[in-house]
C-alpha positions as a Markdown table, in Angstrom:
| # | Residue | x | y | z |
|---|---|---|---|---|
| 1 | Unk | -24.9 | 15.5 | 27.0 |
| 2 | Unk | -27.2 | 14.9 | 30.0 |
| 3 | Unk | -26.4 | 12.4 | 32.7 |
| 4 | Unk | -29.0 | 9.9 | 31.3 |
| 5 | Unk | -27.5 | 10.1 | 27.8 |
| 6 | Unk | -24.0 | 9.7 | 29.2 |
| 7 | Unk | -25.1 | 6.6 | 31.1 |
| 8 | Unk | -26.6 | 5.1 | 27.9 |
| 9 | Unk | -23.4 | 5.9 | 26.0 |
| 10 | Unk | -21.3 | 4.2 | 28.6 |
| 11 | Unk | -23.5 | 1.0 | 28.5 |
| 12 | Unk | -23.4 | 1.1 | 24.6 |
| 13 | Unk | -19.6 | 1.4 | 24.5 |
| 14 | Unk | -18.6 | -1.1 | 27.2 |
| 15 | Unk | -21.2 | -3.7 | 26.2 |
| 16 | Unk | -20.0 | -3.6 | 22.6 |
| 17 | Unk | -16.4 | -3.8 | 23.7 |
| 18 | Unk | -16.7 | -6.5 | 26.3 |
| 19 | Unk | -19.1 | -8.6 | 24.1 |
| 20 | Unk | -16.8 | -8.4 | 21.1 |
| 21 | Unk | -13.7 | -9.2 | 23.3 |
| 22 | Unk | -15.3 | -12.4 | 24.6 |
| 23 | Unk | -16.2 | -13.5 | 21.0 |
| 24 | Unk | -12.7 | -12.6 | 19.8 |
| 25 | Unk | -11.0 | -14.5 | 22.6 |
| 26 | Unk | -13.1 | -17.6 | 21.8 |
| 27 | Unk | -12.2 | -17.3 | 18.1 |
| 28 | Unk | -8.4 | -16.9 | 18.7 |
| 29 | Unk | -8.4 | -19.8 | 21.2 |
| 30 | Unk | -10.1 | -22.1 | 18.8 |
| 31 | Unk | -7.8 | -21.0 | 16.0 |
| 32 | Unk | -4.7 | -21.4 | 18.1 |
| 33 | Unk | -5.4 | -24.9 | 19.3 |
| 34 | Unk | -7.0 | -26.1 | 16.0 |
| 35 | Unk | -5.6 | -24.1 | 13.1 |
| 36 | Unk | -7.5 | -26.2 | 10.6 |
| 37 | Unk | -10.7 | -26.5 | 12.7 |
| 38 | Unk | -14.0 | -24.7 | 12.8 |
| 39 | Unk | -12.5 | -21.3 | 13.4 |
| 40 | Unk | -10.6 | -21.4 | 10.1 |
| 41 | Unk | -14.0 | -21.2 | 8.4 |
| 42 | Unk | -13.9 | -17.4 | 9.0 |
| 43 | Unk | -11.9 | -17.5 | 5.8 |
| 44 | Unk | -13.4 | -18.6 | 2.4 |
| 45 | Unk | -12.7 | -22.3 | 1.9 |
| 46 | Unk | -10.6 | -22.1 | 5.1 |
| 47 | Unk | -7.9 | -20.0 | 3.4 |
| 48 | Unk | -7.1 | -22.4 | 0.6 |
| 49 | Unk | -7.4 | -19.8 | -2.1 |
| 50 | Unk | -5.4 | -16.9 | -0.5 |
| 51 | Unk | -6.0 | -13.4 | -2.0 |
| 52 | Unk | -8.1 | -15.0 | -4.8 |
| 53 | Unk | -10.3 | -11.9 | -5.4 |
| 54 | Unk | -7.3 | -9.7 | -5.9 |
| 55 | Unk | -5.3 | -12.1 | -8.0 |
| 56 | Unk | -8.2 | -13.1 | -10.2 |
| 57 | Unk | -9.0 | -9.4 | -11.1 |
| 58 | Unk | -5.3 | -8.8 | -11.8 |
| 59 | Unk | -5.5 | -11.8 | -14.2 |
| 60 | Unk | -8.6 | -10.5 | -16.0 |
| 61 | Unk | -7.1 | -7.0 | -16.3 |
| 62 | Unk | -3.7 | -7.9 | -17.8 |
| 63 | Unk | -4.5 | -7.1 | -21.4 |
| 64 | Unk | -7.1 | -4.3 | -20.7 |
| 65 | Unk | -9.8 | -6.4 | -22.3 |
| 66 | Unk | -11.6 | -8.0 | -19.3 |
| 67 | Unk | -15.2 | -8.2 | -20.6 |
| 68 | Unk | -14.3 | -10.9 | -23.1 |
| 69 | Unk | -11.9 | -12.7 | -20.9 |
| 70 | Unk | -13.3 | -16.2 | -20.3 |
| 71 | Unk | -11.0 | -17.3 | -17.4 |
| 72 | Unk | -13.4 | -18.5 | -14.7 |
| 73 | Unk | -16.4 | -17.5 | -16.9 |
| 74 | Unk | -17.7 | -14.2 | -18.3 |
| 75 | Unk | -19.9 | -13.8 | -15.3 |
| 76 | Unk | -16.8 | -12.9 | -13.2 |
| 77 | Unk | -16.2 | -9.7 | -15.2 |
| 78 | Unk | -19.1 | -7.7 | -13.9 |
| 79 | Unk | -17.3 | -4.7 | -12.3 |
| 80 | Unk | -17.3 | -1.2 | -13.7 |
| 81 | Unk | -14.1 | -0.5 | -15.7 |
| 82 | Unk | -12.4 | 1.6 | -13.0 |
| 83 | Unk | -11.6 | -1.7 | -11.1 |
| 84 | Unk | -9.8 | -3.2 | -14.1 |
| 85 | Unk | -7.9 | 0.0 | -14.8 |
| 86 | Unk | -6.7 | 0.0 | -11.2 |
| 87 | Unk | -5.7 | -3.6 | -11.3 |
| 88 | Unk | -4.0 | -3.1 | -14.7 |
| 89 | Unk | -1.8 | -0.7 | -12.8 |
| 90 | Unk | -1.1 | -3.3 | -10.1 |
| 91 | Unk | -0.2 | -5.8 | -12.9 |
| 92 | Unk | 2.5 | -3.4 | -14.2 |
| 93 | Unk | 3.8 | -2.6 | -10.7 |
| 94 | Unk | 4.2 | -6.2 | -9.8 |
| 95 | Unk | 5.2 | -7.4 | -13.2 |
| 96 | Unk | 2.3 | -9.9 | -13.3 |
| 97 | Unk | 1.7 | -11.4 | -16.8 |
| 98 | Unk | -1.6 | -13.3 | -16.0 |
| 99 | Unk | -0.4 | -16.9 | -15.9 |
| 100 | Unk | -0.5 | -19.4 | -13.0 |
| 101 | Unk | 3.3 | -19.6 | -13.0 |
| 102 | Unk | 3.5 | -15.8 | -12.7 |
| 103 | Unk | 2.0 | -15.9 | -9.2 |
| 104 | Unk | 5.4 | -15.9 | -7.5 |
| 105 | Unk | 6.2 | -15.2 | -3.8 |
| 106 | Unk | 7.1 | -11.7 | -4.9 |
| 107 | Unk | 3.6 | -11.2 | -6.4 |
| 108 | Unk | 1.8 | -12.6 | -3.4 |
| 109 | Unk | 3.9 | -10.5 | -1.1 |
| 110 | Unk | 3.1 | -7.4 | -3.2 |
| 111 | Unk | -0.6 | -8.2 | -3.2 |
| 112 | Unk | -0.6 | -8.7 | 0.5 |
| 113 | Unk | 1.1 | -5.3 | 1.0 |
| 114 | Unk | -1.4 | -3.6 | -1.2 |
| 115 | Unk | -4.4 | -5.1 | 0.7 |
| 116 | Unk | -2.7 | -4.1 | 4.0 |
| 117 | Unk | -2.5 | -0.6 | 2.7 |
| 118 | Unk | -6.2 | -0.5 | 1.8 |
| 119 | Unk | -7.0 | -1.8 | 5.3 |
| 120 | Unk | -4.8 | 0.9 | 6.9 |
| 121 | Unk | -6.6 | 3.5 | 4.9 |
| 122 | Unk | -10.0 | 2.2 | 6.2 |
| 123 | Unk | -8.7 | 2.0 | 9.7 |
| 124 | Unk | -7.7 | 5.7 | 9.5 |
| 125 | Unk | -11.2 | 6.6 | 8.3 |
| 126 | Unk | -12.7 | 4.6 | 11.2 |
| 127 | Unk | -10.5 | 6.3 | 13.7 |
| 128 | Unk | -11.4 | 9.7 | 12.3 |
| 129 | Unk | -15.1 | 9.1 | 12.3 |
| 130 | Unk | -15.2 | 7.8 | 15.9 |
| 131 | Unk | -16.1 | 10.4 | 18.5 |
| 132 | Unk | -14.6 | 10.4 | 21.9 |
| 133 | Unk | -11.2 | 10.1 | 23.5 |
| 134 | Unk | -8.2 | 8.7 | 21.6 |
| 135 | Unk | -8.2 | 5.4 | 23.6 |
| 136 | Unk | -11.8 | 4.8 | 22.6 |
| 137 | Unk | -11.1 | 5.7 | 19.0 |
| 138 | Unk | -8.2 | 3.2 | 18.9 |
| 139 | Unk | -10.3 | 0.4 | 20.6 |
| 140 | Unk | -13.2 | 0.9 | 18.2 |
| 141 | Unk | -10.9 | 0.8 | 15.2 |
| 142 | Unk | -9.4 | -2.5 | 16.6 |
| 143 | Unk | -12.8 | -4.0 | 17.1 |
| 144 | Unk | -14.0 | -3.3 | 13.6 |
| 145 | Unk | -10.8 | -4.2 | 11.9 |
| 146 | Unk | -10.6 | -7.6 | 13.7 |
| 147 | Unk | -14.2 | -8.5 | 13.1 |
| 148 | Unk | -15.1 | -11.7 | 11.2 |
| 149 | Unk | -16.0 | -9.8 | 8.1 |
| 150 | Unk | -12.7 | -7.8 | 8.1 |
| 151 | Unk | -10.8 | -11.1 | 8.4 |
| 152 | Unk | -12.8 | -12.6 | 5.6 |
| 153 | Unk | -12.4 | -9.6 | 3.2 |
| 154 | Unk | -8.7 | -9.5 | 4.0 |
| 155 | Unk | -8.1 | -13.1 | 3.1 |
| 156 | Unk | -10.1 | -12.6 | -0.1 |
| 157 | Unk | -8.0 | -9.5 | -1.0 |
| 158 | Unk | -11.2 | -7.6 | -2.0 |
| 159 | Unk | -11.0 | -3.9 | -2.9 |
| 160 | Unk | -14.2 | -3.3 | -0.9 |
| 161 | Unk | -11.9 | -1.7 | 1.7 |
| 162 | Unk | -11.4 | 1.2 | -0.7 |
| 163 | Unk | -15.2 | 1.5 | -1.3 |
| 164 | Unk | -16.0 | 1.6 | 2.4 |
| 165 | Unk | -13.2 | 4.2 | 3.0 |
| 166 | Unk | -14.9 | 6.3 | 0.4 |
| 167 | Unk | -18.3 | 5.9 | 2.0 |
| 168 | Unk | -17.0 | 6.9 | 5.4 |
| 169 | Unk | -15.2 | 9.9 | 4.0 |
| 170 | Unk | -18.4 | 11.0 | 2.4 |
| 171 | Unk | -20.5 | 10.6 | 5.6 |
| 172 | Unk | -17.9 | 12.6 | 7.5 |
| 173 | Unk | -17.7 | 15.5 | 5.1 |
| 174 | Unk | -21.0 | 15.9 | 3.2 |
| 175 | Unk | -22.4 | 18.3 | 5.8 |
| 176 | Unk | -19.1 | 20.1 | 6.4 |
| 177 | Unk | -18.9 | 23.9 | 6.4 |
| 178 | Unk | -15.9 | 23.7 | 4.2 |
| 179 | Unk | -16.9 | 23.3 | 0.5 |
| 180 | Unk | -13.5 | 21.7 | -0.4 |
| 181 | Unk | -14.2 | 18.8 | 2.0 |
| 182 | Unk | -17.7 | 18.5 | 0.8 |
| 183 | Unk | -16.6 | 18.2 | -2.8 |
| 184 | Unk | -13.9 | 15.7 | -2.0 |
| 185 | Unk | -16.6 | 13.7 | -0.1 |
| 186 | Unk | -18.8 | 13.6 | -3.2 |
| 187 | Unk | -15.8 | 12.5 | -5.3 |
| 188 | Unk | -15.0 | 9.8 | -2.7 |
| 189 | Unk | -18.6 | 8.4 | -2.8 |
| 190 | Unk | -18.5 | 8.5 | -6.6 |
| 191 | Unk | -15.4 | 6.4 | -6.7 |
| 192 | Unk | -16.9 | 4.0 | -4.1 |
| 193 | Unk | -20.0 | 3.6 | -6.3 |
| 194 | Unk | -17.8 | 3.1 | -9.4 |
| 195 | Unk | -16.0 | 0.3 | -7.5 |
| 196 | Unk | -19.0 | -1.5 | -6.0 |
| 197 | Unk | -22.2 | 0.1 | -7.3 |
| 198 | Unk | -24.5 | 0.0 | -4.3 |
| 199 | Unk | -22.7 | 2.7 | -2.2 |
| 200 | Unk | -24.3 | 5.2 | -4.7 |
| 201 | Unk | -27.5 | 4.8 | -2.6 |
| 202 | Unk | -25.9 | 7.1 | 0.1 |
| 203 | Unk | -26.3 | 9.9 | -2.4 |
| 204 | Unk | -30.0 | 10.1 | -1.3 |
| 205 | Unk | -28.7 | 11.7 | 1.9 |
| 206 | Unk | -28.2 | 14.9 | -0.2 |
| 207 | Unk | -31.8 | 14.8 | -1.4 |
| 208 | Unk | -33.1 | 14.3 | 2.2 |
| 209 | Unk | -31.2 | 17.5 | 3.1 |
| 210 | Unk | -32.6 | 19.3 | -0.1 |
| 211 | Unk | -29.0 | 19.8 | -1.4 |
| 212 | Unk | -30.2 | 19.7 | -5.0 |
| 213 | Unk | -27.2 | 21.2 | -6.7 |
| 214 | Unk | -24.8 | 19.0 | -4.7 |
| 215 | Unk | -26.8 | 15.9 | -5.6 |
| 216 | Unk | -26.5 | 16.8 | -9.3 |
| 217 | Unk | -22.8 | 17.2 | -9.0 |
| 218 | Unk | -22.5 | 13.9 | -7.2 |
| 219 | Unk | -24.5 | 12.3 | -10.0 |
| 220 | Unk | -22.1 | 13.8 | -12.6 |
| 221 | Unk | -19.0 | 12.6 | -10.6 |
| 222 | Unk | -20.6 | 9.1 | -10.3 |
| 223 | Unk | -21.4 | 8.7 | -14.0 |
| 224 | Unk | -17.9 | 10.0 | -14.9 |
| 225 | Unk | -16.1 | 7.6 | -12.5 |
| 226 | Unk | -18.3 | 4.7 | -13.7 |
| 227 | Unk | -18.2 | 5.1 | -17.5 |
| 228 | Unk | -15.3 | 7.3 | -18.6 |
| 229 | Unk | -12.7 | 4.6 | -17.6 |
| 230 | Unk | -14.2 | 2.4 | -20.4 |
| 231 | Unk | -12.1 | 4.6 | -22.7 |
| 232 | Unk | -8.9 | 3.2 | -21.1 |
| 233 | Unk | -9.9 | -0.3 | -22.1 |
| 234 | Unk | -9.6 | -2.0 | -25.5 |
| 235 | Unk | -12.8 | -1.2 | -27.4 |
| 236 | Unk | -13.8 | 1.8 | -25.3 |
| 237 | Unk | -17.5 | 2.4 | -24.9 |
| 238 | Unk | -18.3 | -0.7 | -27.0 |
| 239 | Unk | -17.6 | -2.6 | -23.8 |
| 240 | Unk | -20.7 | -1.2 | -22.2 |
| 241 | Unk | -23.1 | -3.9 | -23.6 |
| 242 | Unk | -20.5 | -6.6 | -22.8 |
| 243 | Unk | -20.3 | -5.3 | -19.2 |
| 244 | Unk | -24.2 | -5.4 | -18.9 |
| 245 | Unk | -24.2 | -9.0 | -20.4 |
| 246 | Unk | -21.7 | -10.1 | -17.8 |
| 247 | Unk | -23.6 | -8.4 | -15.0 |
| 248 | Unk | -26.7 | -10.3 | -15.9 |
| 249 | Unk | -24.7 | -13.6 | -16.2 |
| 250 | Unk | -23.3 | -12.9 | -12.7 |
| 251 | Unk | -26.8 | -12.6 | -11.3 |
| 252 | Unk | -28.0 | -15.8 | -13.0 |
| 253 | Unk | -25.0 | -17.8 | -11.8 |
| 254 | Unk | -24.8 | -16.7 | -8.2 |
| 255 | Unk | -28.5 | -16.0 | -7.3 |
| 256 | Unk | -29.0 | -19.5 | -6.0 |
| 257 | Unk | -25.4 | -20.3 | -5.2 |
| 258 | Unk | -25.0 | -21.7 | -1.7 |
| 259 | Unk | -22.0 | -19.7 | -0.4 |
| 260 | Unk | -21.0 | -17.0 | 2.1 |
| 261 | Unk | -23.6 | -14.3 | 1.0 |
| 262 | Unk | -26.0 | -11.9 | 2.6 |
| 263 | Unk | -29.6 | -10.8 | 2.2 |
| 264 | Unk | -32.9 | -12.6 | 1.7 |
| 265 | Unk | -31.3 | -14.5 | -1.2 |
| 266 | Unk | -29.2 | -16.3 | 1.4 |
| 267 | Unk | -32.3 | -18.0 | 2.8 |
| 268 | Unk | -33.7 | -18.8 | -0.7 |
| 269 | Unk | -30.4 | -20.5 | -1.6 |
| 270 | Unk | -29.8 | -22.0 | 1.9 |
| 271 | Unk | -31.4 | -25.4 | 1.1 |
| 272 | Unk | -33.7 | -26.1 | -1.7 |
| 273 | Unk | -35.6 | -28.7 | 0.4 |
| 274 | Unk | -35.9 | -26.4 | 3.5 |
| 275 | Unk | -39.1 | -24.7 | 2.5 |
| 276 | Unk | -40.4 | -27.4 | 0.1 |
| 277 | Unk | -40.8 | -24.8 | -2.6 |
| 278 | Unk | -39.2 | -24.3 | -6.0 |
| 279 | Unk | -36.4 | -21.7 | -5.5 |
| 280 | Unk | -37.5 | -19.7 | -8.6 |
| 281 | Unk | -41.1 | -19.5 | -7.3 |
| 282 | Unk | -39.8 | -18.5 | -3.8 |
| 283 | Unk | -37.6 | -15.8 | -5.4 |
| 284 | Unk | -40.5 | -14.5 | -7.6 |
| 285 | Unk | -42.7 | -14.3 | -4.5 |
| 286 | Unk | -40.3 | -12.4 | -2.2 |
| 287 | Unk | -38.5 | -10.2 | -4.7 |
| 288 | Unk | -41.3 | -7.6 | -5.3 |
| 289 | Unk | -42.1 | -7.5 | -1.5 |
| 290 | Unk | -38.5 | -6.7 | -0.6 |
| 291 | Unk | -38.2 | -4.1 | -3.4 |
| 292 | Unk | -41.4 | -2.5 | -2.1 |
| 293 | Unk | -40.0 | -2.5 | 1.4 |
| 294 | Unk | -36.8 | -0.9 | 0.1 |
| 295 | Unk | -38.7 | 1.9 | -1.6 |
| 296 | Unk | -40.8 | 2.4 | 1.5 |
| 297 | Unk | -37.6 | 2.7 | 3.6 |
| 298 | Unk | -36.1 | 5.2 | 1.2 |
| 299 | Unk | -39.3 | 7.4 | 1.1 |
| 300 | Unk | -40.0 | 7.3 | 4.9 |
| 301 | Unk | -36.4 | 8.2 | 5.5 |
| 302 | Unk | -37.4 | 11.7 | 4.7 |
| 303 | Unk | -39.2 | 11.9 | 8.1 |
| 304 | Unk | -36.3 | 10.3 | 10.0 |
| 305 | Unk | -34.5 | 12.8 | 12.3 |
| 306 | Unk | -31.7 | 10.5 | 13.5 |
| 307 | Unk | -28.7 | 10.5 | 11.1 |
| 308 | Unk | -27.6 | 7.0 | 12.1 |
| 309 | Unk | -31.0 | 5.5 | 11.3 |
| 310 | Unk | -31.2 | 7.3 | 8.0 |
| 311 | Unk | -27.8 | 5.9 | 7.0 |
| 312 | Unk | -28.6 | 2.4 | 8.5 |
| 313 | Unk | -31.8 | 2.2 | 6.4 |
| 314 | Unk | -29.9 | 2.8 | 3.2 |
| 315 | Unk | -27.0 | 0.4 | 4.1 |
| 316 | Unk | -29.4 | -2.3 | 5.1 |
| 317 | Unk | -31.1 | -2.0 | 1.7 |
| 318 | Unk | -27.6 | -2.4 | 0.1 |
| 319 | Unk | -27.1 | -5.6 | 2.1 |
| 320 | Unk | -30.6 | -7.2 | 1.9 |
| 321 | Unk | -31.6 | -6.5 | -1.7 |
| 322 | Unk | -28.8 | -7.6 | -4.1 |
| 323 | Unk | -29.1 | -11.1 | -5.6 |
| 324 | Unk | -25.4 | -11.7 | -5.1 |
| 325 | Unk | -24.2 | -9.9 | -2.0 |
| 326 | Unk | -20.9 | -11.4 | -0.9 |
| 327 | Unk | -20.2 | -11.7 | 2.9 |
| 328 | Unk | -17.4 | -9.1 | 2.6 |
| 329 | Unk | -20.1 | -6.5 | 1.8 |
| 330 | Unk | -21.0 | -6.5 | 5.5 |
| 331 | Unk | -18.1 | -4.0 | 5.8 |
| 332 | Unk | -20.8 | -1.4 | 4.8 |
| 333 | Unk | -22.2 | -1.8 | 8.3 |
| 334 | Unk | -19.1 | -0.1 | 9.9 |
| 335 | Unk | -20.2 | 3.5 | 9.4 |
| 336 | Unk | -23.7 | 2.6 | 10.7 |
| 337 | Unk | -22.2 | 1.2 | 14.0 |
| 338 | Unk | -20.0 | 4.3 | 14.4 |
| 339 | Unk | -22.9 | 6.7 | 13.8 |
| 340 | Unk | -24.9 | 4.6 | 16.3 |
| 341 | Unk | -22.2 | 5.2 | 18.9 |
| 342 | Unk | -21.8 | 8.9 | 18.0 |
| 343 | Unk | -25.5 | 9.7 | 18.2 |
| 344 | Unk | -26.1 | 12.6 | 20.6 |
| 345 | Unk | -29.8 | 12.0 | 21.2 |
| 346 | Unk | -29.5 | 8.6 | 22.8 |
| 347 | Unk | -32.4 | 6.5 | 24.1 |
| 348 | Unk | -32.5 | 3.2 | 26.0 |
| 349 | Unk | -34.2 | 1.6 | 22.9 |
| 350 | Unk | -30.9 | 2.2 | 21.0 |
| 351 | Unk | -29.4 | -0.6 | 23.1 |
| 352 | Unk | -31.7 | -3.1 | 21.4 |
| 353 | Unk | -29.4 | -2.9 | 18.4 |
| 354 | Unk | -26.4 | -4.0 | 20.4 |
| 355 | Unk | -26.9 | -7.8 | 20.0 |
| 356 | Unk | -27.6 | -7.4 | 16.3 |
| 357 | Unk | -24.3 | -5.6 | 15.8 |
| 358 | Unk | -22.4 | -8.1 | 17.8 |
| 359 | Unk | -23.8 | -10.9 | 15.7 |
| 360 | Unk | -22.8 | -9.1 | 12.5 |
| 361 | Unk | -19.3 | -8.5 | 13.7 |
| 362 | Unk | -18.8 | -11.9 | 15.3 |
| 363 | Unk | -15.5 | -13.6 | 14.4 |
| 364 | Unk | -16.3 | -16.8 | 16.3 |
| 365 | Unk | -17.5 | -19.5 | 14.0 |
| 366 | Unk | -20.3 | -21.8 | 15.2 |
| 367 | Unk | -20.6 | -24.8 | 12.9 |
| 368 | Unk | -23.5 | -27.3 | 12.9 |
| 369 | Unk | -22.4 | -30.8 | 14.0 |
| 370 | Unk | -25.2 | -32.4 | 12.0 |
| 371 | Unk | -25.1 | -30.5 | 8.7 |
| 372 | Unk | -21.7 | -28.7 | 8.8 |
| 373 | Unk | -23.4 | -25.4 | 8.0 |
| 374 | Unk | -21.9 | -22.2 | 9.3 |
| 375 | Unk | -24.3 | -21.1 | 12.0 |
| 376 | Unk | -22.5 | -17.8 | 12.5 |
| 377 | Unk | -23.3 | -16.8 | 8.9 |
| 378 | Unk | -27.0 | -18.0 | 9.5 |
| 379 | Unk | -27.4 | -15.9 | 12.6 |
| 380 | Unk | -25.7 | -13.0 | 11.0 |
| 381 | Unk | -28.2 | -13.0 | 8.2 |
| 382 | Unk | -31.1 | -13.3 | 10.6 |
| 383 | Unk | -29.7 | -10.3 | 12.5 |
| 384 | Unk | -29.4 | -8.4 | 9.2 |
| 385 | Unk | -33.1 | -9.0 | 8.4 |
| 386 | Unk | -34.2 | -8.1 | 12.0 |
| 387 | Unk | -32.1 | -4.9 | 11.7 |
| 388 | Unk | -33.8 | -4.1 | 8.4 |
| 389 | Unk | -37.3 | -4.5 | 9.7 |
| 390 | Unk | -36.5 | -2.8 | 13.0 |
| 391 | Unk | -35.3 | 0.2 | 11.1 |
| 392 | Unk | -38.5 | 0.3 | 8.9 |
| 393 | Unk | -40.5 | 0.3 | 12.2 |
| 394 | Unk | -38.3 | 3.3 | 13.4 |
| 395 | Unk | -39.3 | 5.1 | 10.2 |
| 396 | Unk | -43.0 | 4.3 | 10.6 |
| 397 | Unk | -42.8 | 5.8 | 14.2 |
| 398 | Unk | -41.1 | 8.9 | 12.7 |
| 399 | Unk | -43.9 | 9.3 | 10.1 |
| 400 | Unk | -46.5 | 8.9 | 12.9 |
| 401 | Unk | -44.8 | 11.6 | 15.0 |
| 402 | Unk | -44.6 | 13.9 | 12.0 |
| 403 | Unk | -48.3 | 13.5 | 11.2 |
| 404 | Unk | -49.3 | 13.8 | 14.9 |
| 405 | Unk | -47.1 | 16.9 | 15.2 |
| 406 | Unk | -48.6 | 18.5 | 12.1 |
| 407 | Unk | -52.2 | 17.8 | 13.3 |
| 408 | Unk | -51.4 | 19.3 | 16.7 |
| 409 | Unk | -49.8 | 22.3 | 14.9 |
| 410 | Unk | -52.9 | 22.7 | 12.8 |
| 411 | Unk | -55.2 | 22.5 | 15.8 |
| 412 | Unk | -53.1 | 25.1 | 17.6 |
| 413 | Unk | -53.3 | 27.4 | 14.6 |
| 414 | Unk | -57.1 | 27.0 | 14.4 |
| 415 | Unk | -57.4 | 27.6 | 18.2 |
| 416 | Unk | -55.2 | 30.7 | 18.0 |
| 417 | Unk | -57.1 | 32.0 | 14.9 |
| 418 | Unk | -60.4 | 31.5 | 16.7 |
| 419 | Unk | -59.1 | 33.3 | 19.8 |
| 420 | Unk | -57.9 | 36.1 | 17.6 |
| 421 | Unk | -61.3 | 36.5 | 15.9 |
| 422 | Unk | -63.1 | 36.5 | 19.3 |
| 423 | Unk | -60.6 | 39.1 | 20.5 |
| 424 | Unk | -61.4 | 41.3 | 17.4 |
| 425 | Unk | -65.1 | 40.8 | 17.9 |
| 426 | Unk | -64.8 | 41.9 | 21.6 |
| 427 | Unk | -62.8 | 45.0 | 20.5 |
| 428 | Unk | -65.6 | 45.8 | 17.9 |
| 429 | Unk | -68.3 | 45.5 | 20.5 |
| 430 | Unk | -66.5 | 47.7 | 22.8 |
| 431 | Unk | -65.9 | 50.4 | 20.1 |
| 432 | Unk | -69.6 | 50.6 | 19.2 |
| 433 | Unk | -70.9 | 50.2 | 22.7 |
| 434 | Unk | -72.6 | 47.0 | 21.9 |
| 435 | Unk | -73.6 | 45.0 | 25.0 |
| 436 | Unk | -73.3 | 48.0 | 27.4 |
């Protein structure tokens, strides 16, 4: 790495570390002096419903018939079956029967340990993916695992930690020289997609690399991981239309729900009086535009040379596009930040992303005095949209460079061909004594 690139890398690393340290100290100080104050809003409902995501899915899975379970509404049972099979196993391990009285201190302790195990697994993946000295790898792991989104997802007890671990393992191994690691990476991404759906988008990286056979195998693994577990539930494949019904219900219920969510739907649901437009009309106006931008980003990614930007475009689509993207999904940004730091071809413009990443990782909760709204969440969503559009601009620049380079190459070829023809003509003239 050149001296200039080393200097940029140093500014990147230390700015991120110091900036996050300041935000974390402010967060811890506020939480220490006022445990029930603003900083407790880093947790859903200030931690009043501890490990709810985990416990609820355990409750839905107890009889292996989740898609007709009406506890909390059918809309809550929209996962692929692998999640319910996994949680059925947790039910058996902890002896959970599904009732409110069954949530004993033993069950809560067991759930906490299981979530901690998932977090450790993710921490190991982060450490492994981070380039540099051991001290830096440890510090970077600490930064990401103590970010606002990590604390939020931990308190919810959400299995997204497993999905992100699978994503990172895939990103580390899909270009490996060892076929065993590559194959394990494909399986890891397939399982991540079966758990959360949207990570499947990273499979496009194989198409960008023209790894056609590998892409087909990944597709097969993904379909198998997503649909074969239906056979382990009561009713087997007859649950597929029930799952699809629940998925559509989930979209209808949460699309305009004002909660801790991400993407352009956050702004549509932010305040129905904010834009003085009907929310449905606002959704119908913006939805096709964001889908077009997403397709544009995926297509122009073909011309993108930087790996971190390619991955960032796909991840930003995963966060901006869904109608119900919970705040914990921001964990998907972790491999993007690591690839951004690992990038070898560094430029000063890469530093422009630093404040965006700090806003996305920020644990410090800024709460509006007038409205009580969480401004940290608002600024995080603004940062996410800015990141999305900035990445699209990066891709446009890459396309322009490609076209310019191709035109220059064609001009050079024409020039060389013309010179070659002139040279042949001169030789011909000389051979026949023309012009002497």
